[in-house]
C-alpha positions as CSV (number, residue, x, y, z in Angstrom):
1,X,0.2,0.5,0.5
2,X,1.6,3.1,-1.3
3,X,2.5,5.1,2.1
4,X,0.2,8.3,0.7
5,X,-3.6,7.1,1.0
6,X,-3.0,7.4,5.0
7,X,-1.6,10.6,5.2
8,X,-4.0,13.2,6.2
9,X,-1.6,15.7,6.7
10,X,-3.4,18.0,3.7
11,X,-7.2,16.8,4.5
12,X,-7.9,20.3,5.5
13,X,-6.5,21.6,2.6
14,X,-8.1,19.9,0.0
15,X,-11.3,19.9,1.5
16,X,-11.1,23.8,2.0
17,X,-10.5,24.0,-1.6
18,X,-13.8,21.6,-3.0
19,X,-15.7,24.1,-0.8
20,X,-14.3,27.5,-2.0
21,X,-15.7,28.2,-5.5
22,X,-19.1,26.8,-3.7
23,X,-19.2,29.5,-0.9
24,X,-17.8,32.8,-2.6
25,X,-20.4,32.1,-5.6
26,X,-22.8,31.8,-2.6
27,X,-21.7,34.7,-0.7
28,X,-21.6,37.7,-4.0
29,X,-25.1,35.5,-4.9
30,X,-26.7,37.3,-1.5
31,X,-24.9,40.7,-2.3
32,X,-26.1,41.2,-5.7
33,X,-29.6,40.1,-5.4
34,X,-29.0,42.3,-2.1
35,X,-28.4,45.0,-4.5
36,X,-30.9,44.7,-7.1
37,X,-33.6,44.7,-4.4
38,X,-32.3,48.1,-3.0
39,X,-32.7,49.0,-6.1
40,X,-35.7,48.5,-6.3
41,X,-37.3,49.7,-2.6
42,X,-35.0,52.7,-4.1
43,X,-36.5,53.7,-6.9
44,X,-40.3,52.6,-5.2
45,X,-39.2,55.3,-2.6
46,X,-37.5,58.3,-5.1
47,X,-41.0,57.8,-7.0
48,X,-43.3,58.3,-4.0
49,X,-41.0,61.7,-2.4
50,X,-41.4,63.2,-6.5
51,X,-45.1,62.8,-6.2
52,X,-45.0,64.1,-3.1
53,X,-42.6,67.0,-4.1
54,X,-44.6,67.9,-7.5
55,X,-48.3,68.1,-5.1
56,X,-47.5,69.5,-2.6
57,X,-45.9,72.2,-4.2
58,X,-42.3,71.9,-2.4
59,X,-39.9,74.5,-3.3
60,X,-37.4,71.8,-5.6
61,X,-40.3,71.0,-7.6
62,X,-40.8,74.5,-8.7
63,X,-40.2,76.8,-11.8
64,X,-41.5,80.0,-12.1
65,X,-43.4,79.3,-7.9
66,X,-45.0,77.0,-10.1
67,X,-45.1,73.3,-10.3
68,X,-42.6,71.9,-12.7
69,X,-42.3,68.3,-14.6
70,X,-38.9,69.2,-15.4
71,X,-38.4,70.7,-11.8
72,X,-40.0,67.0,-10.2
73,X,-37.6,65.1,-13.0
74,X,-34.6,66.8,-12.3
75,X,-35.8,66.0,-8.7
76,X,-36.4,62.4,-9.5
77,X,-32.9,62.0,-11.0
78,X,-30.9,64.0,-7.8
79,X,-32.6,62.1,-4.8
80,X,-31.8,58.7,-7.3
81,X,-28.7,59.5,-7.5
82,X,-27.7,60.1,-3.6
83,X,-29.3,56.7,-3.3
84,X,-26.7,55.1,-6.0
85,X,-29.1,54.8,-8.6
86,X,-29.1,55.7,-12.5
87,X,-32.5,57.0,-13.4
88,X,-32.1,58.4,-17.3
89,X,-34.4,61.0,-18.5
90,X,-36.6,58.6,-20.5
91,X,-36.6,56.8,-17.5
92,X,-39.1,59.3,-15.1
93,X,-42.3,60.4,-16.1
94,X,-44.2,62.9,-14.3
95,X,-48.2,63.0,-15.1
96,X,-49.8,66.0,-12.9
97,X,-53.7,66.4,-13.1
98,X,-54.5,63.2,-13.8
99,X,-56.9,60.6,-12.2
100,X,-54.6,58.1,-10.5
101,X,-55.6,55.2,-8.2
102,X,-59.1,55.9,-8.2
103,X,-57.9,59.7,-7.3
104,X,-58.7,62.7,-9.1
105,X,-56.6,65.7,-10.0
106,X,-53.5,63.9,-9.5
107,X,-50.2,64.0,-10.0
108,X,-47.8,60.2,-11.2
109,X,-44.8,59.4,-11.3
110,X,-43.7,56.5,-12.8
111,X,-39.5,55.4,-12.5
112,X,-38.2,52.8,-15.0
113,X,-34.4,51.8,-14.5
114,X,-32.3,49.1,-15.3
115,X,-30.0,47.1,-13.1
116,X,-26.2,46.3,-13.8
117,X,-25.1,43.7,-12.0
118,X,-21.1,42.1,-12.2
119,X,-22.1,38.9,-13.5
120,X,-22.4,38.5,-16.9
121,X,-26.3,37.8,-17.4
122,X,-28.2,37.5,-20.6
123,X,-31.1,39.1,-19.0
124,X,-31.2,42.3,-18.4
125,X,-33.0,43.0,-15.6
126,X,-35.6,46.1,-14.8
127,X,-36.6,47.9,-12.0
128,X,-40.3,50.7,-12.3
129,X,-41.8,52.2,-9.8
130,X,-45.1,54.5,-9.8
131,X,-46.1,56.3,-7.0
132,X,-49.3,58.9,-6.8
133,X,-49.9,61.6,-4.7
134,X,-52.9,65.2,-4.6
135,X,-52.0,67.2,-6.2
136,X,-52.8,70.3,-4.0
137,X,-50.8,72.6,-5.9
138,X,-53.7,72.3,-8.6
139,X,-56.5,72.9,-5.5
C-alpha cells in the first residue's frame, strides 16, 4: 500500500479547495441579490418622494413658483443619485392632473431603471415604480 494513502496532513487543504468556490459564489449571489433589492426599493421611495414634492409644491419641484414636471424629474434624478441609483431622462414620467389609483386631480410619477449586475447575465433586469399623490397645488 502506498504511503500517501494513509497521510491525512493535507485533508483540510483539499476540503477547503473543494468548498471555497461554492461558498464565494453563494456569498456574491447574496450581495448581488441585496443590491437588486436595494435598487427596487430605492426607486419606489424616489417615486413617492417625487409625487409628494410635486403635489405639495415643494421648492425643489417648482419653476417660476409653479409646479414643473421638468423640475420634478430633476428632483427624482437627484434623489435617486443620492441613493446610488442612476435614472435616465427617458425613465422618468411625471403626469400632473390625472386620475391615479382612483384619485382625481393627482400627480402620477412613473420611474424605470436598469439594474447593472457585476455578473454577466444575458437578460437585463429592469425595475419600475409608480406613485401617486393628490395635487394640492391645483386646488
